[in-house]
C-alpha positions as CSV (number, residue, x, y, z in Angstrom):
1,X,-115.1,104.4,-14.3
2,X,-114.2,107.0,-11.6
3,X,-113.9,104.1,-9.0
4,X,-112.2,101.7,-10.9
5,X,-108.9,104.5,-10.9
6,X,-109.4,105.2,-7.4
7,X,-109.0,101.5,-7.5
8,X,-106.5,101.1,-9.1
9,X,-104.3,103.7,-7.9
10,X,-104.8,102.3,-3.9
11,X,-103.1,99.2,-5.1
12,X,-100.5,100.8,-7.1
13,X,-99.6,102.7,-4.1
14,X,-99.5,99.9,-1.8
15,X,-98.0,98.2,-4.1
16,X,-95.0,101.1,-3.9
17,X,-95.6,101.5,-0.4
18,X,-94.6,97.8,1.1
19,X,-92.1,96.9,-2.1
20,X,-90.5,100.4,-2.0
21,X,-89.5,100.2,2.0
22,X,-92.6,100.5,4.1
23,X,-93.0,96.6,5.0
24,X,-90.5,95.1,6.9
25,X,-88.1,92.1,5.3
26,X,-86.7,90.0,7.7
27,X,-83.5,89.1,6.7
28,X,-83.0,85.3,7.4
29,X,-79.3,85.1,9.0
30,X,-77.5,81.9,9.7
31,X,-73.8,80.7,10.9
32,X,-71.2,81.5,8.8
33,X,-69.3,78.5,7.2
34,X,-66.4,77.4,9.4
35,X,-64.1,77.8,6.5
36,X,-64.2,81.7,6.6
37,X,-62.3,81.2,10.4
38,X,-63.6,84.3,12.0
39,X,-62.9,85.0,15.0
40,X,-65.9,86.7,16.1
41,X,-68.9,86.4,18.5
42,X,-71.9,84.8,16.7
43,X,-70.7,86.1,12.8
44,X,-73.8,85.1,10.9
45,X,-74.5,85.7,7.1
46,X,-77.7,85.9,5.2
47,X,-78.1,85.4,1.0
48,X,-79.8,87.4,-1.8
49,X,-81.7,90.4,-0.3
50,X,-83.6,92.1,-2.6
51,X,-83.1,95.9,-2.8
52,X,-85.7,96.1,-5.7
53,X,-88.1,94.5,-7.9
54,X,-86.7,95.0,-10.9
55,X,-84.6,92.6,-11.4
56,X,-84.7,89.7,-9.0
57,X,-82.0,88.1,-9.6
58,X,-79.5,90.7,-10.1
59,X,-81.0,93.4,-7.2
60,X,-79.4,92.1,-4.6
61,X,-77.3,92.0,-1.8
62,X,-75.4,89.4,0.3
63,X,-75.0,90.5,3.9
64,X,-71.9,88.9,6.6
65,X,-72.4,90.5,10.3
66,X,-70.0,90.5,13.6
67,X,-72.6,88.8,15.7
68,X,-76.5,88.5,16.0
69,X,-76.4,91.8,18.4
70,X,-76.0,94.9,18.3
71,X,-75.6,97.9,15.5
72,X,-72.2,97.6,13.2
73,X,-70.7,100.4,11.3
74,X,-70.6,98.5,7.3
75,X,-68.3,98.2,4.5
76,X,-70.3,98.1,1.0
77,X,-68.7,96.0,-1.6
78,X,-69.2,96.7,-5.2
79,X,-68.2,93.6,-7.5
80,X,-66.4,94.1,-10.6
81,X,-66.9,92.4,-14.2
82,X,-66.9,95.4,-16.7
83,X,-70.5,96.1,-16.5
84,X,-71.1,93.3,-18.0
85,X,-70.4,90.2,-16.2
86,X,-70.7,88.5,-12.4
87,X,-72.3,89.1,-9.7
88,X,-72.0,89.5,-5.3
89,X,-71.5,85.7,-5.4
90,X,-67.8,86.6,-6.2
91,X,-67.0,87.3,-2.6
92,X,-68.0,83.6,-1.3
93,X,-65.7,82.2,-3.7
94,X,-62.4,84.3,-3.9
95,X,-60.1,83.7,-1.3
96,X,-59.1,87.8,-1.1
97,X,-63.0,88.4,-0.7
98,X,-62.9,86.2,1.9
99,X,-60.2,87.2,3.8
100,X,-61.3,90.6,3.5
101,X,-64.3,89.6,5.1
102,X,-63.0,87.5,8.1
103,X,-60.5,90.9,8.7
104,X,-63.7,93.4,8.8
105,X,-66.1,91.1,10.7
106,X,-63.2,90.4,13.6
107,X,-63.1,94.1,13.7
108,X,-66.9,94.8,14.3
109,X,-67.6,95.8,10.4
110,X,-70.5,94.2,8.6
111,X,-69.7,93.6,5.2
112,X,-72.6,93.8,2.4
113,X,-71.7,92.3,-1.4
114,X,-74.1,94.0,-3.6
115,X,-75.2,93.4,-7.1
116,X,-76.3,95.5,-9.8
117,X,-78.2,94.7,-13.4
118,X,-75.7,94.8,-16.0
119,X,-75.2,96.2,-19.6
120,X,-76.0,94.1,-22.3
121,X,-73.3,92.6,-24.0
122,X,-75.3,90.5,-26.4
123,X,-77.4,93.0,-27.9
124,X,-78.6,96.9,-27.6
125,X,-79.4,98.3,-24.1
126,X,-81.0,101.7,-24.1
127,X,-79.9,102.6,-21.0
128,X,-76.9,101.8,-20.0
129,X,-74.0,102.2,-17.5
130,X,-76.6,104.9,-15.7
131,X,-78.5,101.5,-14.3
132,X,-75.6,100.5,-13.0
133,X,-74.6,103.3,-11.2
134,X,-78.3,103.9,-10.5
135,X,-78.5,100.1,-8.8
136,X,-75.8,100.8,-6.1
137,X,-77.0,104.2,-4.7
138,X,-81.0,101.7,-4.1
139,X,-79.4,99.6,-2.7
140,X,-76.6,101.7,-0.1
141,X,-80.3,103.8,0.6
142,X,-82.0,100.4,0.8
143,X,-79.3,99.4,3.4
144,X,-79.8,103.0,5.4
145,X,-83.7,102.8,5.4
146,X,-83.3,99.1,6.7
147,X,-80.6,99.6,8.8
148,X,-82.4,98.9,12.4
149,X,-83.2,95.0,11.0
150,X,-80.0,95.0,8.9
151,X,-78.3,95.7,12.4
152,X,-76.1,99.2,10.8
153,X,-75.2,101.9,11.7
154,X,-76.7,103.8,9.0
155,X,-73.8,106.7,9.8
156,X,-71.4,104.7,9.6
157,X,-71.0,103.6,5.9
158,X,-67.9,102.9,3.8
159,X,-67.3,101.3,-0.3
160,X,-65.1,99.0,-1.2
161,X,-65.4,97.8,-5.2
162,X,-62.8,96.7,-8.1
163,X,-62.5,97.3,-11.1
164,X,-66.1,98.5,-12.5
165,X,-67.3,98.0,-8.6
166,X,-64.1,100.6,-7.9
167,X,-65.7,103.2,-10.1
168,X,-69.1,102.6,-9.0
169,X,-67.9,103.4,-4.9
170,X,-65.7,106.5,-6.6
171,X,-68.9,107.7,-8.4
172,X,-70.9,107.5,-5.5
173,X,-68.4,109.2,-3.5
174,X,-68.2,111.5,-5.5
175,X,-71.6,112.9,-6.1
176,X,-73.8,115.3,-3.8
177,X,-76.2,113.5,-1.6
178,X,-78.7,112.3,-4.4
179,X,-81.4,111.8,-1.3
180,X,-84.8,113.0,-2.9
181,X,-86.7,114.2,-0.3
182,X,-90.2,114.4,-2.1
183,X,-89.5,111.1,-3.2
184,X,-92.5,108.7,-2.9
185,X,-90.3,106.5,-2.1
186,X,-89.6,106.6,1.3
187,X,-85.8,104.3,0.3
188,X,-85.1,107.2,-2.1
189,X,-85.1,109.9,0.6
190,X,-81.9,108.4,2.1
191,X,-78.8,110.1,1.7
192,X,-76.0,108.6,-0.4
193,X,-73.0,109.6,1.8
194,X,-70.9,107.4,2.8
195,X,-67.6,108.0,5.3
196,X,-64.7,106.0,3.1
197,X,-63.6,104.7,-0.2
198,X,-61.5,101.8,-1.2
199,X,-61.3,101.8,-5.0
200,X,-58.8,98.8,-6.9
201,X,-58.2,99.5,-10.8
202,X,-61.0,102.4,-11.2
203,X,-61.3,103.7,-14.1
204,X,-60.5,107.4,-13.7
205,X,-64.2,108.8,-14.7
206,X,-66.6,107.0,-17.2
207,X,-66.7,110.5,-19.5
208,X,-64.2,108.5,-22.0
209,X,-63.9,111.6,-23.9
210,X,-61.6,112.0,-21.3
211,X,-60.0,109.2,-21.6
212,X,-59.0,110.8,-24.9
213,X,-58.7,114.3,-23.7
214,X,-57.0,113.6,-20.7
215,X,-56.1,109.9,-18.6
216,X,-54.3,109.1,-22.0
217,X,-53.2,112.6,-23.2
218,X,-49.6,112.3,-24.8
219,X,-49.3,109.1,-23.5
220,X,-46.2,108.2,-24.5
221,X,-44.6,111.4,-23.7
222,X,-44.3,112.0,-28.0
223,X,-47.5,114.4,-27.9
224,X,-49.5,110.8,-28.7
225,X,-53.1,110.6,-27.8
226,X,-55.3,107.0,-27.7
227,X,-58.2,108.5,-28.7
228,X,-61.9,107.2,-28.4
229,X,-61.9,105.5,-32.5
230,X,-58.4,103.8,-31.5
231,X,-61.0,102.5,-27.8
232,X,-63.8,102.1,-30.1
233,X,-61.2,99.2,-32.3
234,X,-60.2,97.3,-29.0
235,X,-63.3,97.4,-27.9
236,X,-66.0,97.4,-30.9
237,X,-68.6,99.5,-31.5
238,X,-71.9,97.6,-29.6
239,X,-69.8,97.6,-26.3
240,X,-68.7,101.6,-26.5
241,X,-72.6,102.3,-27.7
242,X,-74.3,100.0,-25.3
243,X,-72.0,101.9,-22.4
244,X,-73.8,105.0,-22.8
245,X,-77.2,103.8,-24.0
246,X,-76.7,103.2,-27.7
247,X,-75.3,106.0,-30.2
248,X,-75.0,106.0,-34.0
249,X,-71.3,106.9,-34.1
250,X,-68.4,108.6,-32.0
251,X,-69.3,111.8,-32.8
252,X,-72.5,111.6,-31.4
253,X,-71.8,111.9,-27.9
254,X,-69.9,115.4,-28.6
255,X,-72.6,117.0,-29.9
256,X,-75.9,115.4,-29.3
257,X,-77.2,117.6,-25.6
258,X,-78.6,114.2,-24.0
259,X,-75.2,112.5,-24.2
260,X,-73.0,115.5,-23.7
261,X,-75.3,115.5,-20.1
262,X,-75.3,111.6,-19.9
263,X,-71.4,111.6,-19.9
264,X,-71.3,114.1,-17.0
265,X,-74.1,112.8,-15.2
266,X,-71.0,109.6,-14.8
267,X,-68.4,111.9,-15.0
268,X,-66.5,111.6,-11.5
269,X,-63.8,113.4,-12.2
270,X,-67.0,116.5,-13.2
271,X,-68.1,115.5,-9.3
272,X,-65.4,115.4,-7.4
273,X,-65.2,117.7,-5.0
274,X,-63.1,119.0,-1.1
275,X,-66.2,117.7,1.0
276,X,-66.1,114.4,-0.7
277,X,-65.1,111.4,1.8
278,X,-61.1,110.3,2.0
279,X,-60.3,108.4,-0.7
280,X,-57.5,105.1,-0.6
281,X,-56.5,104.6,-4.0
282,X,-54.8,101.2,-5.7
283,X,-53.8,100.9,-9.2
284,X,-51.5,97.3,-10.1
285,X,-51.7,97.9,-14.3
286,X,-47.6,97.3,-14.9
287,X,-48.9,98.1,-18.9
288,X,-47.4,100.7,-20.9
289,X,-49.6,100.9,-23.6
290,X,-53.4,101.9,-23.3
291,X,-54.9,98.8,-26.0
292,X,-52.3,96.7,-23.0
293,X,-55.1,97.6,-20.5
294,X,-57.7,100.2,-21.4
295,X,-59.8,99.4,-18.8
296,X,-57.2,99.3,-15.5
297,X,-54.1,101.5,-16.7
298,X,-52.2,102.8,-14.0
299,X,-53.0,106.3,-15.7
300,X,-56.1,106.0,-14.3
301,X,-55.1,105.6,-10.9
302,X,-52.9,109.0,-11.3
303,X,-55.5,111.1,-12.7
304,X,-57.7,110.0,-9.8
305,X,-55.2,111.0,-7.4
306,X,-53.9,113.9,-8.5
307,X,-57.6,114.9,-9.3
308,X,-58.5,114.2,-5.2
309,X,-54.9,115.9,-4.6
310,X,-56.7,119.2,-6.0
311,X,-60.4,118.9,-5.5
312,X,-58.8,119.1,-1.2
313,X,-60.2,116.1,-0.4
314,X,-59.5,115.6,3.5
315,X,-57.1,112.5,2.9
316,X,-56.2,110.6,-0.1
317,X,-53.7,106.9,-0.3
318,X,-52.5,106.2,-3.0
319,X,-50.2,102.9,-4.5
320,X,-49.5,103.1,-8.4
321,X,-46.6,101.5,-8.7
322,X,-46.0,102.2,-12.3
323,X,-46.3,105.8,-11.8
324,X,-43.6,105.5,-8.9
325,X,-47.0,106.8,-6.4
326,X,-47.5,104.9,-3.3
327,X,-48.6,107.6,0.1
328,X,-50.1,104.6,2.2
329,X,-47.1,104.4,4.3
330,X,-48.3,100.5,4.3
331,X,-51.8,100.7,5.4
332,X,-53.7,98.5,3.2
333,X,-57.4,99.1,1.9
334,X,-59.0,97.2,4.5
335,X,-57.2,98.8,7.2
336,X,-57.9,102.3,5.8
337,X,-61.5,101.8,6.0
338,X,-61.5,99.8,9.0
339,X,-59.5,103.5,10.6
340,X,-62.7,105.6,9.3
341,X,-65.5,103.6,10.6
342,X,-64.0,102.3,14.1
343,X,-62.6,104.5,16.6
344,X,-65.1,107.5,15.9
345,X,-63.3,108.2,12.7
346,X,-66.3,108.3,10.4
347,X,-67.0,111.7,10.3
348,X,-70.6,110.5,9.5
349,X,-72.3,112.6,12.5
350,X,-76.3,112.9,11.7
351,X,-78.4,110.5,9.8
352,X,-78.3,112.9,6.1
353,X,-75.0,111.3,5.9
354,X,-73.1,114.5,6.4
355,X,-71.0,116.2,8.9
356,X,-71.9,119.5,7.7
357,X,-75.5,119.1,6.3
358,X,-74.8,122.0,4.6
359,X,-72.3,121.4,2.2
360,X,-74.3,117.9,1.4
361,X,-76.6,119.7,-1.1
């Protein structure tokens, strides 16, 4: 019996080590299609590189490189879709994303499009949005761990996202380093700190109670709040419940200790601090009433902008026309990221991803 237990342990450890990081991944690169019109030496890409084994369809990323030789800074793109839709393939069909890829590759920057498990929108989901966030976290750590094979500079990584993907990029950017030095899985020992973050249509926080108390507080200037009850009526109970891994009623998220902790874990405004990376915020919604664009309303962008300034982040740029905020000086989000990833502007000087390791706890 003891021999059987010992053998099973060895098999389990071997599986852990090979599936989680010790084995080489040997990505297969192919020439980038001609329609991308990339003017770089030998641009290549690899599709569907797995970064975990819980969901082999969703937990993959596509990687685009400027050349077959060299080591490159990287932009990780995280797709939107309300955490209930879309895949990393979105970059293969979007003219805007293809133009972004072309721009980065021609400036010597690699590009990755990351997929993640989605929240169940047709039945109960007992994990909620945290699984989406943790998948993106692991993808970042996986790329760092396998940076040699992927031809990536692990000290020069930035994030770009749209909608839910922007909110995930924002979450990764605001969290203190989530590397676990004691993890058996070596991938999880890697840093999660990045150089810069480009957000388009992000939510101000994934704690929806703060949408009531901060983002949409007195939204009309006449003392009117847009409440959690209003949001539930708009979204439907099941979608709201599944977002936090299941609750019986809205008041539960305000009193249940586990749900209070859950909300804090996904609350970017709570985690925001002065040592977070430079941030570019674009919020182009022209909606007036919150119900017209609950997830992308300009008030989300304004809340991020004001909070980032108050926290003392080194550089904050924003383009939020509905509330008359534009501090970009004509610089786009992709140009912002490129500036930090090239010419020594990244500011990440050690493998842990921090200029000051003591600040990355």
